[in-house]
C-alpha positions as CSV (number, residue, x, y, z in Angstrom):
1,M,219.8,111.9,100.1
2,G,218.4,114.6,97.8
3,K,215.2,112.4,97.3
4,G,214.9,112.2,101.1
5,R,215.1,115.8,101.6
6,H,212.5,116.2,98.8
7,L,210.0,113.9,100.6
8,N,210.7,115.6,103.8
9,D,210.0,119.0,102.3
10,K,206.7,117.5,100.8
11,D,205.7,116.2,104.2
12,R,206.4,119.5,105.8
13,F,204.3,121.3,103.1
14,K,201.4,119.0,103.9
15,T,201.7,119.6,107.7
16,I,201.7,123.3,107.2
17,F,198.7,123.4,104.9
18,R,196.7,120.2,106.2
19,S,193.6,122.3,107.2
20,L,193.0,123.1,103.4
21,Q,191.8,119.3,103.1
22,Y,188.4,120.6,104.3
23,R,186.4,122.2,101.4
24,N,184.7,124.8,103.4
25,Y,187.9,126.1,105.0
26,R,189.7,125.9,101.6
27,L,187.0,128.1,100.1
28,F,187.3,130.5,103.3
29,F,191.0,130.6,102.9
30,T,191.0,131.4,99.2
31,G,188.3,134.1,99.6
32,Q,189.7,135.8,102.6
33,S,193.2,135.8,101.2
34,I,192.2,138.1,98.3
35,S,189.8,140.3,100.4
36,L,192.5,140.8,103.1
37,I,194.9,142.3,100.5
38,G,192.2,144.9,99.9
39,T,191.6,145.4,103.5
40,W,195.4,146.0,104.2
41,M,195.4,148.5,101.2
42,Q,192.7,150.5,102.9
43,R,194.4,150.3,106.3
44,I,197.5,151.8,104.8
45,A,195.7,154.5,102.7
46,M,193.4,155.6,105.4
47,P,196.0,157.1,107.8
48,W,198.1,158.4,104.9
49,L,195.0,160.3,103.6
50,V,194.2,161.7,107.0
51,Y,197.9,162.8,107.6
52,H,197.9,164.2,104.0
53,M,194.8,166.2,104.6
54,T,195.6,167.4,108.2
55,G,199.3,167.0,109.0
56,S,198.1,166.2,112.5
57,A,199.4,163.1,114.6
58,L,196.5,163.8,117.0
59,L,193.9,163.3,114.3
60,L,195.5,160.1,113.2
61,G,194.8,159.0,116.7
62,V,191.2,160.2,116.6
63,V,190.4,158.3,113.4
64,G,192.1,155.1,114.8
65,F,190.0,155.7,118.1
66,A,186.7,156.1,116.0
67,G,187.4,152.7,114.0
68,Q,188.3,150.8,117.1
69,I,186.1,152.0,120.0
70,P,182.9,150.2,118.7
71,T,184.8,146.9,119.3
72,L,185.4,147.7,122.9
73,I,181.8,148.6,123.5
74,L,180.1,146.1,121.2
75,S,182.4,142.9,121.2
76,P,181.0,141.4,124.4
77,V,177.4,141.7,123.3
78,A,178.5,140.5,119.8
79,G,180.0,137.4,121.4
80,V,176.8,136.5,123.1
81,L,174.8,137.0,119.8
82,T,177.4,135.0,117.9
83,D,176.9,132.1,120.4
84,R,173.1,132.4,119.6
85,W,173.1,133.1,115.9
86,S,174.4,131.3,112.8
87,R,178.1,132.3,112.6
88,Y,177.9,131.8,108.9
89,K,175.1,134.4,108.5
90,V,176.8,136.8,110.7
91,L,180.0,136.6,108.6
92,L,178.2,136.9,105.2
93,I,176.4,140.1,106.6
94,T,179.5,141.7,107.9
95,Q,181.3,141.1,104.6
96,I,178.5,142.9,102.6
97,V,178.4,145.8,105.1
98,S,182.2,146.1,104.7
99,L,181.9,146.1,101.0
100,V,179.5,148.9,101.1
101,Q,181.4,151.0,103.5
102,A,184.6,150.7,101.3
103,S,182.5,151.6,98.2
104,V,181.2,154.8,99.9
105,L,184.6,155.7,101.0
106,A,186.0,155.2,97.4
107,C,183.3,157.3,95.8
108,L,183.8,160.2,98.2
109,C,187.6,160.1,97.9
110,L,187.6,159.8,94.1
111,A,185.2,162.5,93.7
112,G,187.4,164.8,95.8
113,V,184.8,165.8,98.2
114,I,185.8,163.7,101.3
115,Q,185.9,165.5,104.7
116,I,187.6,164.5,107.9
117,W,184.2,163.9,109.8
118,E,183.3,161.6,107.0
119,I,186.3,159.6,107.3
120,V,185.6,159.4,111.3
121,A,182.0,158.2,110.7
122,L,182.9,155.6,108.1
123,S,185.7,154.3,110.3
124,A,183.1,153.9,113.2
125,I,180.8,152.0,110.8
126,L,183.5,149.7,110.0
127,G,184.4,149.4,113.6
128,C,180.8,148.3,114.5
129,T,181.0,145.7,111.7
130,N,184.3,144.4,112.9
131,A,182.9,144.1,116.4
132,F,180.6,141.2,115.0
133,D,182.8,140.0,112.4
134,V,185.8,139.1,114.5
135,P,184.3,136.8,117.2
136,A,182.1,135.2,114.4
137,R,185.1,134.6,112.2
138,H,187.3,133.2,114.8
139,S,184.4,130.8,116.1
140,F,183.5,129.7,112.6
141,V,186.9,128.2,112.1
142,I,185.9,125.2,114.3
143,D,182.7,124.7,112.2
144,M,184.9,124.5,109.0
145,V,187.6,122.2,110.4
146,E,186.1,118.8,111.0
147,N,189.0,117.3,113.1
148,K,189.7,119.4,116.2
149,E,193.3,118.5,116.2
150,D,193.7,120.6,113.2
151,L,192.2,123.6,114.8
152,G,195.6,125.0,115.8
153,N,196.9,124.6,112.2
154,A,193.7,126.3,110.9
155,I,194.2,129.2,113.3
156,A,197.9,129.5,112.2
157,L,196.8,129.4,108.6
158,N,194.4,132.3,109.4
159,S,197.3,134.2,110.6
160,L,199.4,133.2,107.6
161,M,196.6,134.4,105.3
162,F,196.2,137.7,107.3
163,N,199.9,138.4,107.2
164,G,200.6,137.3,103.7
165,A,198.1,139.9,102.8
166,R,199.8,142.2,105.2
167,L,202.9,141.7,103.2
168,I,201.3,142.2,99.7
169,G,198.7,144.9,100.5
170,P,200.9,147.6,101.9
171,S,203.4,147.1,99.0
172,I,200.6,147.6,96.5
173,A,199.2,150.4,98.5
174,G,202.5,152.2,98.5
175,V,202.7,152.0,94.7
176,M,199.1,153.1,94.4
177,L,199.5,156.1,96.7
178,A,202.7,157.2,94.8
179,S,201.1,156.6,91.3
180,T,197.3,157.1,91.8
181,S,195.4,158.1,94.8
182,E,193.9,156.8,98.2
183,G,190.6,156.4,96.4
184,V,191.8,153.6,94.2
185,C,193.1,151.7,97.2
186,F,189.5,152.1,98.7
187,L,188.0,150.9,95.6
188,L,190.2,147.8,95.2
189,N,189.2,147.0,98.7
190,A,185.6,147.1,97.9
191,V,186.1,144.8,94.8
192,S,188.0,142.3,97.1
193,Y,185.0,141.7,99.3
194,I,183.2,140.2,96.4
195,F,185.6,137.2,96.5
196,V,185.0,136.3,100.1
197,I,181.2,136.8,99.7
198,I,181.3,134.3,96.8
199,S,183.5,131.7,98.7
200,L,180.8,132.0,101.7
201,M,178.0,131.2,99.3
202,R,179.6,128.3,97.8
203,M,180.2,126.5,101.1
204,R,178.4,123.2,101.9
205,L,177.6,123.5,105.6
206,H,177.1,119.9,107.1
207,F,177.5,121.0,110.7
208,T,174.6,121.6,113.1
209,Q,174.6,124.3,115.6
210,T,173.2,123.6,119.0
211,H,170.3,125.8,119.9
212,K,170.2,126.3,123.7
213,K,167.3,128.1,125.5
214,E,168.2,131.7,125.1
215,E,168.5,133.8,128.3
216,R,168.5,137.5,128.6
217,I,171.6,139.0,127.0
218,L,172.9,140.5,130.2
219,K,172.7,137.1,132.0
220,E,174.6,135.3,129.2
221,L,177.1,138.2,129.0
222,G,177.7,137.8,132.9
223,E,178.1,134.1,132.3
224,G,180.6,134.5,129.6
225,F,182.4,137.2,131.8
226,R,182.7,134.8,134.8
227,Y,183.9,131.9,132.6
228,T,186.5,134.1,130.8
229,F,187.9,135.8,133.8
230,G,187.4,133.1,136.3
231,F,189.9,130.8,134.6
232,A,193.4,132.2,135.1
233,P,195.0,131.0,131.8
234,I,192.3,132.7,129.7
235,K,192.4,135.7,131.9
236,H,196.1,136.3,131.8
237,L,196.3,135.6,128.1
238,L,193.7,138.3,127.5
239,I,195.5,140.8,129.9
240,L,198.8,140.4,128.2
241,L,197.0,140.8,124.7
242,S,195.4,144.0,126.1
243,I,198.7,145.5,127.3
244,S,200.3,144.6,124.0
245,S,197.4,146.2,122.0
246,L,197.0,149.2,124.2
247,M,200.8,150.2,124.3
248,G,202.6,148.2,121.7
249,M,200.4,147.8,118.6
250,S,199.5,151.5,118.5
251,Y,202.9,152.0,116.9
252,S,201.3,151.5,113.5
253,V,199.2,154.7,114.0
254,L,202.5,156.6,114.2
255,M,204.2,154.9,111.1
256,P,203.2,157.8,108.6
257,V,204.8,160.2,111.1
258,F,207.8,158.0,111.6
259,A,208.2,157.6,107.8
260,K,207.9,161.2,106.9
261,E,209.4,163.1,109.9
262,V,212.0,160.7,111.3
263,L,213.2,158.7,108.2
264,H,212.4,161.7,105.8
265,G,210.6,159.4,103.3
266,G,207.3,159.4,101.5
267,S,204.5,157.0,100.7
268,H,207.0,154.3,99.5
269,T,208.9,154.4,102.7
270,Y,205.7,154.0,104.8
271,G,204.4,151.1,102.5
272,F,207.8,149.3,102.7
273,L,207.9,149.7,106.6
274,M,204.4,148.3,107.0
275,G,205.2,145.5,104.4
276,A,208.4,144.6,106.4
277,A,206.3,144.0,109.4
278,G,203.9,141.8,107.3
279,F,206.9,139.8,106.2
280,G,208.0,139.1,109.7
281,A,204.3,138.1,110.6
282,L,204.2,135.8,107.7
283,M,207.4,134.0,108.8
284,G,205.9,133.6,112.2
285,A,202.8,132.2,110.9
286,L,204.6,129.8,108.8
287,F,206.5,128.5,112.0
288,L,203.1,128.1,114.0
289,A,201.5,126.4,111.0
290,S,204.3,123.9,110.9
291,R,203.8,122.9,114.5
292,K,201.9,119.6,115.1
293,S,200.8,120.3,118.7
294,V,199.8,123.0,121.1
295,L,202.5,122.1,123.5
296,K,205.0,124.8,124.5
297,L,202.8,127.5,123.0
298,G,202.5,129.0,126.5
299,R,206.2,129.7,126.4
300,I,206.1,131.1,122.9
301,V,203.4,133.8,124.1
302,P,205.7,135.8,126.5
303,A,208.8,135.2,124.4
304,S,207.1,136.7,121.4
305,A,205.8,139.7,123.4
306,I,209.4,140.2,124.7
307,L,210.7,140.1,121.1
308,F,207.9,142.6,120.0
309,G,208.6,145.0,122.7
310,S,212.4,144.8,122.3
311,A,212.1,145.5,118.5
312,L,209.9,148.5,119.2
313,L,212.6,149.9,121.7
314,G,215.2,149.4,118.7
315,L,213.0,151.2,116.3
316,S,212.4,154.1,118.4
317,F,216.2,154.8,118.2
318,S,216.6,154.1,114.6
319,R,217.1,156.8,112.0
320,L,218.3,154.5,109.1
321,F,215.8,153.1,106.7
322,P,217.6,149.7,106.2
323,L,217.7,149.3,110.0
324,S,214.2,150.3,110.5
325,L,213.1,147.7,108.0
326,V,214.9,144.9,109.8
327,L,213.4,146.0,113.2
328,M,209.9,146.1,111.6
329,I,210.3,142.4,110.6
330,F,210.9,141.6,114.2
331,I,208.0,143.7,115.3
332,G,205.7,141.9,112.9
333,L,207.1,138.4,113.9
334,G,206.8,139.1,117.6
335,M,203.3,140.6,117.4
336,M,201.8,138.0,115.2
337,M,203.2,134.9,117.1
338,Q,201.9,136.3,120.5
339,T,198.4,137.0,119.0
340,A,198.1,133.7,117.1
341,A,199.6,131.5,119.7
342,S,197.3,133.1,122.4
343,N,194.4,132.6,120.0
344,T,195.2,128.7,119.5
345,I,195.4,128.3,123.3
346,L,192.1,130.0,123.9
347,Q,190.3,128.1,121.1
348,T,191.7,124.9,122.4
349,I,190.7,125.3,126.0
350,T,187.3,127.1,125.7
351,D,184.0,125.2,125.8
352,D,182.2,125.2,122.6
353,D,179.0,126.9,124.0
354,K,181.0,129.8,125.2
355,R,183.4,130.2,122.2
356,G,181.6,133.2,120.8
357,R,181.8,135.1,124.1
358,V,185.4,134.2,124.8
359,M,186.3,135.2,121.1
360,G,184.3,138.5,121.8
361,F,186.6,139.3,124.9
362,Y,189.6,138.3,122.7
363,S,188.7,140.8,120.1
364,M,188.0,143.3,122.8
365,S,191.4,142.8,124.1
366,I,193.2,143.2,120.7
367,M,191.0,145.7,119.0
368,G,188.9,147.2,121.8
369,T,191.9,148.6,123.7
370,A,193.5,149.8,120.4
371,P,191.5,152.9,120.2
372,F,192.8,154.2,123.5
373,G,196.2,153.2,122.4
374,S,195.6,155.3,119.3
375,L,194.6,158.2,121.3
376,I,197.5,157.8,123.8
377,A,200.0,157.5,121.0
378,G,198.6,160.3,119.0
379,G,198.7,162.7,122.1
380,L,202.0,161.6,123.3
381,A,203.5,161.9,119.9
382,K,202.4,165.5,119.9
383,L,204.1,166.0,123.2
384,I,207.3,164.0,123.2
385,G,207.6,162.9,119.6
386,A,206.8,159.7,117.8
387,P,210.3,157.9,118.7
388,W,209.8,158.3,122.4
389,T,206.2,157.2,122.1
390,I,207.2,154.0,120.4
391,F,209.9,153.5,123.0
392,G,207.3,153.8,125.9
393,G,205.0,151.2,124.2
394,G,207.8,148.6,123.8
395,F,208.9,149.1,127.4
396,V,205.4,148.5,128.9
397,T,205.0,145.5,126.6
398,I,208.1,143.8,127.9
399,I,207.0,144.4,131.5
400,G,203.6,142.8,130.8
401,A,205.3,139.8,129.1
402,L,207.7,139.3,132.2
403,F,204.7,139.4,134.5
404,F,203.0,136.7,132.4
405,L,206.2,134.6,132.2
406,R,206.3,134.7,136.1
407,K,202.7,133.2,136.1
408,L,203.3,130.6,133.4
409,P,204.2,127.6,135.9
410,E,200.7,128.2,137.7
411,L,199.0,128.5,134.3
412,R,200.5,125.2,133.1
413,T,199.2,123.4,136.0
414,L,195.7,124.7,135.4
415,V,195.6,123.9,131.7
416,R,197.1,120.5,131.9
417,P,193.8,118.7,133.2
418,V,191.9,120.4,130.3
419,Y,194.3,118.9,127.8
420,V,194.0,115.4,129.5
421,R,190.1,115.6,129.4
422,M,190.1,116.7,125.8
423,G,192.3,113.8,124.8
424,I,194.2,116.3,122.4
425,I,197.7,115.6,123.9
426,T,198.3,112.0,123.8
427,E,201.7,112.1,125.7
428,V,199.8,113.6,128.7
429,A,196.9,111.4,128.4
430,T,199.2,108.4,128.8
431,G,200.3,109.4,132.3
432,L,201.2,112.4,134.4
433,E,204.8,111.4,134.4
434,A,205.0,113.4,131.2
435,A,203.6,116.5,132.9
436,S,207.1,118.0,133.5
437,E,207.7,118.1,129.7
438,T,204.3,119.6,129.0
439,E,203.8,123.4,128.4
440,V,200.6,125.4,128.1
């Protein structure tokens, strides 16, 4: 009995990490896992530095806006260029630029001469870099994973990697903020980029990218827009992501205020809260990575958004640190599962020659709407307080999820022929009598 359980656990482990059989993806996974820990350290240290310098919730929103607004403006164009250029080269360049940005930030901070306008400017530079990095990175996954049936697993492992770092990074940042300074967090982030750059340079690239005749950027952008928003499943996934990002995910901007003013804690409190969200997201990523099929992901998307919104409602009323930690776990779980499940469906049903553009709109939906969410959150927090602002974000997220849930039967009908044509879902390919059991 024990032996059978051991074999079952071994099979489950192989299922979860099956995409690591591909050398290029294994290198990418290793390098990014290290780099993302540094990224999360910087993400935690940045708002803490701003709030420590200014004591202003509004300026927290302004810095968040500066770091994210380039994604809204540039992502659609970046998606077009990603479909034209080598995704590998785009990724390599964005990692080098990010290393330089973090190094400059660290030097200014450690020298004790950093000003708020410099933080805003450097945040904007990183935002411009991310506008190209995100669609290139998501699109590059399919070039590293040779078997398309493992694409969903690779995307889930990306989320596992991201949220594993989200668990570790804030915890380290909390210790560093208490014992050293924000500048050390920025410096460690700069060093971490070296690992992902090395991993990219060690890749053996056997794939060949198709080079189609290049049209004018506006024409290709229009083609991508019509494709993305002309197909209801893609459109509604992006709309729900936009709502969650605009109103729900902006809660993170207010976490320094919530930790200090509501829970009466310090940098440790802040770090543990963000770490708890990372832990929940990690659990969600493990669950998605263990799945062998894209079936029923469509049901997971609205359910996760409702869980995310409900946990935000609970957090808005919490005044106890242990309860807040538990709620942050569910916030991270719901948020990650919604974004990762949406990403998997989008990557599965999107045509290869338009993948960069769809991923551009995907990053715009998540990161492009976030700057307005940061400004809204910062402004509302000043007027009505952080708890009621978080409550409003959770409420709107739930409404958006219920609307998506109402559209789900129609979306299933539209996606089902795509799965049949691709031959990914064998149960469907054998006959439409299985259609009643199939989910988007």
